[in-house]
Every structure is written in structure tokens, then in C-alpha cells.
C-alpha positions, 0 to 999 in steps of 0.5 A, spaced: 500 500 500 502 506 498 502 510 505 504 516 502 497 518 499 493 522 504 487 518 507 480 520 506 476 523 511 469 520 513 465 525 508 470 522 502 467 515 502 462 517 497 467 521 493 471 514 492 465 511 490 463 516 485 470 516 482 470 508 482 464 508 478 465 514 473 473 512 472 479 516 474 479 520 467 472 523 469 473 524 476 479 525 480 479 521 487 480 525 493 488 527 495 490 525 488 493 528 482 490 527 475 494 522 471 496 515 470 497 514 478 490 516 479 487 509 479 493 507 484 491 512 489 484 510 488 485 503 490 490 505 496 485 510 499 479 505 498 483 500 502 485 504 507 478 507 508 475 500 508 479 498 514 478 504 518 470 504 517 471 496 519 475 498 525 470 504 527 464 500 527 460 500 534 457 494 536 449 494 536 445 494 542 444 487 543 436 485 542 433 482 548 433 474 548 427 471 546 423 467 552 424 460 552 418 456 549 413 453 554 414 446 557 410 441 553 407 436 559 406 430 554 410 424 555 416 424 550 415 420 543 418 412 543 424 412 540 422 407 534 416 412 533 420 418 533 425 415 528 418 413 524 416 420 524 423 422 521 422 417 515 415 420 514 417 427 514 423 426 509 419 422 504 416 426 498 411 423 494 414 421 487 411 418 481 415 415 475 413 415 468 405 415 467 404 416 474 407 409 476 411 409 483 413 402 484 412 397 490 414 402 495 409 405 500 407 412 499 410 415 506 407 422 506 400 419 504 400 415 511 403 421 515 395 424 516 393 417 519 400 417 523 399 424 526 391 422 528 394 416 532 399 419 535 395 425 538 390 419 540 396 417 545 398 424 547 405 424 546 409 430 545 413 431 538 421 431 538 424 438 538 428 436 532 422 434 528 418 440 529 421 444 523 420 439 518 413 438 521 411 445 520 414 445 513 409 439 511 403 442 515 405 449 511 405 445 504 398 441 506 393 445 509 389 438 511 395 436 515 395 443 519 390 441 525 393 434 527 400 437 526 399 443 530 396 439 535 402 434 535 407 439 535 404 443 541 407 450 544 414 449 541 411 450 534 408 456 536 414 459 539 418 457 533 412 460 528 413 467 532 421 467 529 420 464 522 415 468 517 414 461 513 410 458 519 406 464 521 400 460 519 401 456 525 399 463 529 393 464 525 390 457 526 391 457 533 387 462 537 391 468 540 397 465 537 398 460 543 395 462 549 390 458 552 383 460 552 380 463 558 377 457 562 370 457 565 372 461 572 375 466 568 369 471 567 373 477 567 378 475 562 373 472 557 369 478 557 376 482 555 377 477 550 370 477 547 370 485 547 377 486 545 380 480 541 381 479 534 376 476 530 379 469 530 380 469 537 373 471 538 370 465 534 375 460 537 372 463 544 365 462 542 366 455 540 370 453 546 364 456 550 359 453 546 362 446 547 362 446 554 356 451 556 351 452 550 347 457 554 353 461 556 356 462 549 349 464 546 348 469 551 355 472 550 353 472 543 347 476 544 350 481 548 354 484 542 349 481 537 347 488 534 354 491 534 357 486 530 359 486 522 354 482 518 360 477 516 362 476 523 355 475 525 354 470 520 361 466 523 358 467 530 351 464 528 355 458 525 358 456 531 351 455 534 351 448 530 354 445 536 349 443 541 343 446 538 337 445 542 330 448 543 333 453 548 336 457 542 330 458 538 328 465 541 335 468 539 335 464 532 328 467 531 330 474 532 336 473 527 331 471 522 329 479 522 337 480 520 338 485 515 343 480 512 340 475 507 346 470 509 345 471 516 337 470 515 338 464 511 343 460 516 338 462 522 333 459 518 337 453 517 338 452 524 331 453 526 329 447 521 334 442 524 330 443 530 323 439 529 319 442 534 321 450 532 316 454 530 319 455 523 319 448 522 312 448 524 311 453 519 315 450 513 311 443 515 304 447 513 307 450 507 310 444 504 304 439 506 300 444 502 304 442 496 304 434 496 298 430 497 296 423 495 291 422 489 287 416 490 283 416 484 288 412 480 289 405 480 296 406 484 296 411 489 300 417 486 303 423 489 301 430 487 305 436 487 303 443 487 309 448 487 308 454 490 306 460 485 310 466 489 315 467 494 311 472 499 315 476 505 313 471 510 317 465 506 323 470 505 323 471 512 323 464 514 329 463 509 326 461 502 331 465 497 326 468 492 331 468 486 332 461 483 339 460 480 340 460 472 337 454 469 332 453 475 325 454 475 322 459 480 317 454 483 321 448 483 326 452 487 321 455 492 318 448 493 325 444 494 327 449 499 320 448 503 321 441 503 328 441 505 326 445 511 320 441 513 320 436 519 320 429 516 316 426 521 310 430 519 310 426 512 307 419 515 301 423 518 300 427 512 301 421 507 296 416 510 300 413 515 305 410 511 312 409 513 318 413 509 320 406 505 312 406 503 312 414 501 319 414 497 316 408 493 310 411 491 310 414 484 310 421 483 306 425 477 308 430 472 315 429 473 316 432 480 319 425 482 327 428 482 325 434 485 321 431 491 326 426 492 332 431 492 329 435 497 327 429 502 335 427 501 337 434 503 332 434 509 334 427 511 342 429 511 340 436 515 336 433 520 340 426 521 334 422 520 337 415 519 330 412 517 329 417 511 336 416 509 335 408 509 329 409 505 332 414 500 338 410 499 334 403 498 338 396 497 345 397 495 343 392 489 338 397 486 339 399 479 342 405 477 346 410 481 340 413 484 336 408 487 329 409 489 330 416 492 337 419 492 338 422 485 346 421 485 352 418 488 354 424 491 347 424 495 348 417 497 354 419 500 351 424 504 345 420 506 350 414 508 353 419 513 347 419 517 348 412 518 352 408 524 359 406 521 358 399 521 351 399 517 355 404 512 360 399 511 355 393 510 351 398 505 357 400 501 360 393 501 353 390 498 354 396 493 361 394 491 358 387 490 353 389 486 356 394 481 363 394 482 368 399 484 368 404 478 362 408 482 364 406 489 370 412 490 365 417 493 362 412 497 368 409 500 370 416 502 365 416 508 366 410 511 370 409 517 377 407 518 380 402 518 374 399 514 370 394 517 371 386 515 366 386 510 367 392 506 375 390 506 373 384 503 369 387 498 374 391 496 379 386 495 375 381 491 373 387 487 380 389 485 381 382 484 376 381 479 378 387 475 385 384 475 382 378 472 378 381 467 384 385 464 381 392 466 385 398 465 389 398 471 389 406 472 382 406 472 382 403 479 388 408 482 384 412 486 380 406 490 387 403 491 390 409 494 384 409 499 385 402 500 392 403 502 390 408 507 383 405 509 384 397 509 385 394 516 392 391 516 389 384 518 387 384 510 395 384 508 395 376 509 389 375 504 393 379 499 399 374 498 395 370 493 395 376 489 402 378 488 403 373 482 403 376 475 396 373 472 395 371 465 393 376 461 386 376 456 387 377 449 383 384 450 387 386 456 391 392 457 398 391 455 402 390 461 396 390 466 398 383 469 405 386 472 402 392 474 396 389 478 402 385 481 406 391 483 400 394 486 398 389 490 405 388 492 405 395 494 398 395 498 401 389 502 407 392 504 403 399 506 398 395 510 404 391 514 407 398 515 401 401 518 401 395 523 408 396 525 407 404 525 401 402 530 405 397 534 411 402 535 406 407 538 403 402 543 396 402 545 392 408 546 392 411 552 386 410 557 381 416 556 386 419 551 383 425 547 382 423 540 385 428 535 380 431 530 379 426 524 383 429 518 379 429 511 382 424 506 385 427 500 382 424 494 388 421 490 389 424 483 389 418 478 394 421 474 399 423 479 398 416 484 399 409 482 393 404 483 
């Protein structure tokens, strides 16, 4: 370094930068004469100034140390289960050419089930797994409830330090602090008056789950001052523990200035068969349907309403039909959907739901009538009407005697006990095969009961022997990997051989089916091992909220 060059002053640093950018021919650096030596002087001065600036930096004020994460009182995860969690989180869904992924289990698809099981046993997440667990929950919203429940308070502590994980704070009321308990009236009032909207929704839901009347009174105290969109969300929380005592408040909400609030209040009231609104709807709907005894076979006659008056609109009937829908059929469907199903046997000659559904309907009103009764059965959780509308699983066609589509059948099945649901779907598969059963399988409890599991495996085997196109069953095979009882694994051993392919079979279908059954068997055995690593559920342990299954994409997952 040329120490003979004068050192620049602190204000000259910008001059050095300018000279370097413009060139010493256009701008002479401070302390240098124009000429060939100017670049050397510039570099020497810049080096000296850099050292001076670095040596002269003052240390910044130390930031306060973060508060330590709250202790997690739950017992630690067993070692084998902790290693399994690391493998599950490290796996990424893979698909080979054409969506084929070989015979290896898809570990990421087993993660939701594993998290549900571990939460039922009450274990705490290992600290070293929390970053990967939060990354997985960030990528898949369906994982968030069970993932955050398993991660516990430490995940919220981490989320405050990493913007990528802020979803954990949004998904947890208050970003971590526990909601007020029953004895904390002052704190409850303060949070209800001053809390963020998400915190208030969570508070109301929490109180509603333990004291429905107190939650309703809390909401009523500020109802008139709430925004319309907030009133709608708050009102929706009353679905939990809905009881006749809620009727006066809901009747008041029927006069709300928001149409959506009025519609939600009417829906809740119609779910109370003894409510005044249900009675009014029963009268209106009863005037629309009657039995015609003048024909050889008793027939249902439908006379849809000719107008939607102010009283109907107040009770939740929307006056404006969607595009392509007739107004009268639109009003008619809403009336029947809200009318108590228990009124129809008396109205229609003392007939049972099965007998009512079996009656012919005049003037092409059958689809509208049965669709409305399907919606009413789902809303009112009426299993007798659901059975009547479902009919026998062997009924021809997708709709059966009452349900107008497979989607309707799936909703009706949701009102039945899990064992009956599984038996019905097993019968449907035996009669119709698997091609239309995907939606129905999605509402069955996991693991599938033995009759349902047997029906699925048998139907897959039949499809294989018939040389069916294997990709058509990728969705069902993906569900089977997650939902079949692991005890079914031994039945699959006989299906692992590559069968002889019929002449009209898809090329390579036999090898594909063998590979798919091999993967299914491995997945079931892995699920059994995962359960063994976790141990039995703790007595009285809190079960996690169920995770909705993410339907497999036929083009992105193997069969």
C-alpha cells in the first residue's frame, strides 16, 4: 500500500465511490493528482478507508433474548416412533413415468393417519422434528390441525421467529395462549370485547362446547354491534349443541338485515323439529304434496308454490332461483328441505318413509321431491329417511329409489352408524363394482370394517382378472392403502403373482396389478408396525380431530 497518499476523511467515502464508478479520467479521487497514478491512489485510499470504517464500527445494542418456549407436559415420543416420524417427514411423494411409483409405500400419504394416532396417545413431538413438521403442515393445509396439535407450544414459539410458519399463529387462537377457562369471567369478557376476530370465534366455540347457554348469551350481548360477516361466523358456531333453548335468539336473527345471516338462522331453526319455523315450513310444504287416490296406484301430487311472499323470505326461502332453475321448483325444494320429516307419515296416510319414497310421483316432480327429502334427511340426521332414500345397495342405477346421485348417497350414508355404512357400501361394491364406489368409500370409517375390506379386495381382484385398465382403479387403491385394516395384508399374498393376461387386456396390466398389490401389502404391514411402535392408546386419551382424506389424483398416484 502506498502510505504516502493522504487518507480520506469520513465525508470522502462517497467521493471514492463516485470516482470508482465514473473512472479516474472523469473524476479525480480525493488527495490525488490527475494522471496515470490516479487509479493507484484510488485503490490505496479505498483500502485504507475500508479498514478504518471496519475498525470504527460500534457494536449494536444487543436485542433482548427471546423467552424460552413453554414446557410441553406430554410424555416424550418412543424412540422407534420418533425415528418413524423422521422417515415420514423426509419422504416426498414421487411418481415415475405415467404416474407409476413402484412397490414402495407412499410415506407422506400415511403421515395424516400417523399424526391422528399419535395425538390419540398424547405424546409430545421431538424438538428436532418440529421444523420439518411445520414445513409439511405449511405445504398441506389438511395436515395443519393434527400437526399443530402434535407439535404443541414449541411450534408456536418457533412460528413467532420464522415468517414461513406464521400460519401456525393464525390457526391457533391468540397465537398460543390458552383460552380463558370457565372461572375466568373477567378475562373472557376482555377477550370477547377486545380480541381479534379469530380469537373471538375460537372463544365462542370453546364456550359453546362446554356451556351452550353461556356462549349464546355472550353472543347476544354484542349481537347488534357486530359486522354482518362476523355475525354470520358467530351464528355458525351455534351448530354445536343446538337445542330448543336457542330458538328465541335464532328467531330474532331471522329479522337480520343480512340475507346470509337470515338464511343460516333459518337453517338452524329447521334442524330443530319442534321450532316454530319448522312448524311453519311443515304447513307450507304439506300444502304442496298430497296423495291422489283416484288412480289405480296411489300417486303423489305436487303443487309448487306460485310466489315467494315476505313471510317465506323471512323464514329463509331465497326468492331468486339460480340460472337454469325454475322459480317454483326452487321455492318448493327449499320448503321441503326445511320441513320436519316426521310430519310426512301423518300427512301421507300413515305410511312409513320406505312406503312414501316408493310411491310414484306425477308430472315429473319425482327428482325434485326426492332431492329435497335427501337434503332434509342429511340436515336433520334422520337415519330412517336416509335408509329409505338410499334403498338396497343392489338397486339399479346410481340413484336408487330416492337419492338422485352418488354424491347424495354419500351424504345420506353419513347419517348412518359406521358399521351399517360399511355393510351398505360393501353390498354396493358387490353389486356394481368399484368404478362408482370412490365417493362412497370416502365416508366410511377407518380402518374399514371386515366386510367392506373384503369387498374391496375381491373387487380389485376381479378387475385384475378381467384385464381392466389398471389406472382406472388408482384412486380406490390409494384409499385402500390408507383405509384397509392391516389384518387384510395376509389375504393379499395370493395376489402378488403376475396373472395371465386376456387377449383384450391392457398391455402390461398383469405386472402392474402385481406391483400394486405388492405395494398395498407392504403399506398395510407398515401401518401395523407404525401402530405397534406407538403402543396402545392411552386410557381416556383425547382423540385428535379426524383429518379429511385427500382424494388421490389418478394421474399423479399409482393404483
